C-alpha positions as CSV (number, residue, x, y, z in Angstrom):
1,M,24.5,-28.6,-6.9
2,S,23.6,-32.0,-8.0
3,S,23.4,-33.0,-11.7
4,S,21.3,-36.4,-11.1
5,P,17.6,-36.0,-12.4
6,L,14.8,-34.6,-9.8
7,P,13.4,-37.8,-7.6
8,V,10.1,-39.3,-8.3
9,C,7.6,-38.6,-5.1
10,R,5.8,-41.6,-3.6
11,C,2.8,-41.1,-5.9
12,E,5.2,-42.0,-9.0
13,K,4.5,-38.3,-10.0
14,E,7.4,-35.6,-11.4
15,T,8.7,-33.6,-8.5
16,R,9.4,-29.8,-9.0
17,V,12.2,-28.2,-7.5
18,I,11.6,-25.1,-4.8
19,I,14.7,-23.2,-3.0
20,S,14.7,-22.7,0.3
21,W,15.9,-18.7,1.5
22,T,15.4,-19.8,5.4
23,S,18.4,-18.2,7.4
24,K,19.4,-22.0,8.1
25,N,19.2,-23.1,4.5
26,P,19.8,-20.0,2.0
27,G,19.7,-21.0,-1.6
28,R,19.4,-24.5,-0.7
29,R,17.3,-26.6,-3.3
30,F,14.4,-29.2,-2.9
31,A,12.1,-31.4,-4.7
32,V,8.4,-31.7,-3.4
33,C,5.5,-33.5,-5.3
34,A,4.3,-31.3,-8.0
35,E,0.8,-32.4,-7.4
36,G,1.2,-31.7,-3.5
37,C,-0.7,-35.1,-3.2
38,C,1.6,-37.2,-1.1
39,G,3.7,-35.1,1.2
40,Y,6.8,-35.8,-0.6
41,W,10.2,-33.5,0.0
42,A,13.8,-34.4,-0.4
43,W,16.7,-31.7,-0.5
44,I,18.4,-31.8,-3.9
45,D,21.6,-29.8,-2.8
46,E,24.3,-30.8,0.2
47,E,23.7,-29.2,3.1
48,M,25.6,-25.8,3.1
49,C,29.0,-24.9,5.2
50,R,28.6,-23.4,8.7
51,R,30.3,-20.1,7.0
52,A,28.0,-20.4,4.0
53,T,24.8,-20.3,6.3
54,E,26.4,-17.1,8.0
55,I,27.0,-14.9,5.7
56,I,24.2,-15.8,2.5
57,P,21.6,-14.3,4.8
58,G,23.5,-11.0,5.3
59,L,24.2,-10.8,1.8
60,L,20.6,-11.1,1.1
61,R,19.6,-8.3,3.5
62,K,22.0,-6.1,1.9
63,I,21.1,-6.5,-1.7
64,N,17.1,-6.3,-0.3
65,A,18.1,-3.0,1.6
66,T,20.0,-1.9,-1.8
67,E,17.0,-2.6,-4.1
68,K,15.1,-0.5,-1.8
69,D,16.9,2.1,-1.5
70,R,17.2,2.0,-5.4
71,D,13.1,1.8,-5.5
72,E,12.9,5.1,-3.6
73,Y,15.8,6.7,-5.4
74,E,13.9,6.0,-8.7
75,E,10.7,7.5,-7.5
76,I,12.2,10.3,-6.2
77,A,13.8,10.9,-9.8
78,R,10.8,10.4,-11.4
79,R,9.0,13.0,-8.8
80,N,11.5,15.0,-9.6
81,E,11.3,14.9,-13.4
82,R,7.6,15.8,-13.3
83,K,8.3,18.9,-11.3
84,L,10.8,19.7,-13.7
85,Y,8.4,19.8,-16.8
86,D,5.9,21.2,-14.7
87,V,8.3,24.3,-14.1
88,S,9.2,24.5,-17.7
89,A,5.7,24.3,-19.0
90,N,5.3,27.6,-16.4
91,L,8.4,28.8,-18.1
92,V,7.5,28.5,-21.3
93,I,4.3,30.1,-20.9
94,K,5.6,32.9,-19.0
95,S,8.0,33.1,-21.7
96,V,5.1,33.7,-24.6
97,F,3.2,36.0,-22.3
98,V,6.2,38.5,-22.0
99,L,6.8,38.3,-25.9
100,V,2.9,38.6,-26.6
101,L,3.4,42.0,-23.9
102,M,6.2,43.4,-25.4
103,K,5.0,42.8,-28.7
104,Y,1.6,45.1,-28.0
105,L,4.1,47.6,-25.6
106,L,5.9,48.5,-29.0
107,I,3.1,48.5,-31.2
108,S,1.2,50.8,-28.6
109,F,4.4,52.9,-28.2
110,Y,4.7,53.7,-32.1
């Protein structure tokens, strides 16, 4: 990565940095006109080696798939937590009912 200051565009404005996530230039930074008025853009980072451009897209796909799986598992966990809460609440209600019934039966028996 370059440590030099950002270039100035053709309209003498500051540029802003954007990161390319295309398969040909994954993670490569470039500068564009911050105002978008002059159409200026220039690479900040040097071109990546062929090996990096082959490996990075696959790694990004794996990361995205892993994050999607994580989100799905978190949703399943939330649903299961709600079900567990419902079952627990139902069990408490039934337990109270049984206790009241037992007390009634004991009072009626004596």
